[in-house]
N, C-alpha and C positions, 0 to 999 in steps of 0.2 A: 524227320521229327515225328515222333509218335504223338498220340492224342493226349497222354498224360503230361508230357513235357509242354505242349502248347497251352494246356489249362494252367499249369504252374506259371508260365511266362505271363499269360493273360492276368492271372490273379496278382502277380508281383507288380505288373504295370498298373493295375487298378489301385493297389495299395499305395504305390508311389504317387499316383495322381491325387488320391485323397489327402495324403500327407502334404503334398505341395499346395493344394487348395487351402488346407488348414493353416499352413505357415503364412500364406498370402493374406488371409483374413486377420491373423494375429498381428502381422506387420502393419497392416492398414489401421487397426485399432490403436496400436502404439503410436503411430504418426499422428492420429487425431488427438490422442491424449497429450502428446508433447506440444501440439499447437494450442490446445485449450489451456494448458498450465500458465503461460505468460498472460493470457487474457484474464485469468482469475486474479493474478497478482496486480495487474494493471487496474482492474475494476476496484479492488480493495484500496489501492493507492488513491484513486480518484474519489472514492467515498470518504476516505480519511481526509483528503484535501478539503472537501466541502465541510466536513465536521470541524476541522481546524478553523476555518473561516467563521463558522457559527460560534465556536468557543471564543474566538477573539472579539467578535461583536458583543457577546454576552459579558465578557470581562470588562470591556469598554463601558457598556451600559451600566453594569453594577458599580463600577468605580465612580462614574459620573453621578449616580444616584446616592453616593456616599454609603454604599453597602460594602464596606471594605473587607469584612470577613468572608462574605459570599464571593466577592471578587477574587480573594486569595484562594479559596477552595476551588473555584472555577478554573483559576490559573493552574492549579495542581492537576486538575482533570485534563486541561489542555496540554500540559507537559507530558502526561502519560500517553495521550493519543499521539502526540508528536514524536515521542520516542519509538512508538510502534511504527510510525511513518518512516523513521530512520531505517528500521529493519526492512520495511517494504521497499525503500528506495534502493537498497542493495540488490534486490531481486529484479527490479524494473530499471531499465535504462532511462535515466533522467539527466538532462543536460546540466542545468544550473539549479541544483537542489540546495535549499536552505535548511541546514541541520538544526536539531533541537537545541544545540549549544547556543544558538543566537538568541535564546530567550533569557539568558543570564542577566542581561541589562534590564529587561522588563521585570524580572524577579527582584532585582536589587531595588528598583523603584517602588515596587509593591511592599517591600520590607521596611522602607523608610517612613518616618512620620509624614502625615499628610499636610501639605501646605501648597500654596499656589505654584511655587517653582516645581515641586514634585508632580503636581497635576499636569503642568505643561510638559515635563519630561516624559510622563506616562503617555500622554496623547501623542507626542512626537514619536515615541518608540513604537506604539501601536501602528501608527501610520507607516513607519519605515518597514515594519514586518509585513503589513498588508500589501504594500507596494512590491516587496520582494516576492511575496506569494503569488501575486497576479502574474508575474513574469515567467512562472514555470507551470 
């Protein structure tokens, strides 16, 4: 083998080593990004879970203070956050998830005229939802 051929072989091997190193770095970054993605969805899911609890407490407080219009507006905010939580629940593996459809009963109670029977049904429904939320 002459000198020119040896240089060509050495240059080809150097280029192959650089390409291999570059591909290894890219693969490692892709793996890190894939593992970081579920963590991001999980953290959003947990933050929304806390926010849902806060909204439920606020609706309960406003309803008991006889601020029915504010309670209804807060309920609509709660419904919006919970529907987003439904979307996140599809991305995160959740065992026993309570979907936003379970708020229909509470919404029906809020739409009815206020009396003692409806107040009792409202409190009972809030407690049922809170107990279900604690379990997941």
